[in-house]
N, C-alpha and C positions, 0 to 999 in steps of 0.2 A: 644465340647459348651464353655468351660471356656477359648481356643484357641482360639476360633470365637468372643469374646468379649475383649481377648488380643488387636488378631492383628484391629479390628475396633477400641478403646481407639488408639493404636497408630495412621492408618490412620487418627481421627479426629486430631491428635496433632501435627501431623508429612502429612502436606497434598504435594499432588505432584506440586510441581513448575511448574507454568504455562507454554503450549508450548510457545515453536517463535513462531512467526506468521514470513508468508511471504509476501511481497508487494501484489504478485496475488489476495491473501484474503481481503487485505481491500479494493485494487481495485475495484473487483468484486460488496462488500458493498456498497462502494461508487459510483458504479454505479447505483446499484438497487436503490436507495434513490433519485439518479435525477430523477426516474417516477412522474410525474409529477411535480414536484416542475421549471424545467427552457420548455423553448419551443422544439416544436421538432427538431429544428433544432442545435439548442444547446447542446441538448443530442447526435444529426449527431456530431456534432464538439468534442465535449469529447470523444469521441466514437473513432472517428479516431485517435485521439491524445491519447488517453491510449493504443489501440492495435495499431498502428504504433509505436511511439516513449518512448513507459514509461512503456510496459510489458519486449520487447524485451529486455530491461535496465535493468532496475530492476524483473522482475515478479518472477523469482523462494526468491531474495537474501531476507536473514529475513529483517523484518527491526531497528533490530541493526546497519548492513549496508548500511544499506545507512546515509552516514555520508557527511559533508557536503563539502570536501576534491570528494565525489564520483561525487556526483553532479555538483560541478564546474568541474569533468573531463566530463562526462556528456554533461554540456552543451557546452561546449569544441568542443566537435566530435560533436553538434548539429549544429552548427555556423559555421561546415565545408559546410553545404545542405544544410540548412534550412535559413529565413530573421530571422533575431534579434528581429522581432515580432514574429514567428512564435514559435520561443525558448521564449519568452517571455509568451506566450501562456501555452505552455506543461509546462515550473514551477509554472503556475498557477494553470495550474490542477496536480499536484505533488503535492502543496502547500497541497492543498484544498484534497489529497487523504490522505496526512501525518498529516494533521491538526485530520485526522476523527480518527488517528489510538490511540487518543493520550485520 
């Protein structure tokens, strides 16, 4: 019994560090929050951007790994095949998702 009390006290004084969050986790939360807040057509557009352009690049990355430099690299790659307007839309969705993580 005393061991349990000591262990409980130690855990309360030494909480586990927060687990690192992956981009895909926050992106899923962000997408769920869109429901009822934007028009269905906007929701479809954001879903396409997320699943076609953002998750393939950033999906498994930890949020701490998504640096300004990494975003710049991804933007340059997107500009090879997409219009500047579409890339701006992709970056807008990315910003919105990253804001949710803060």
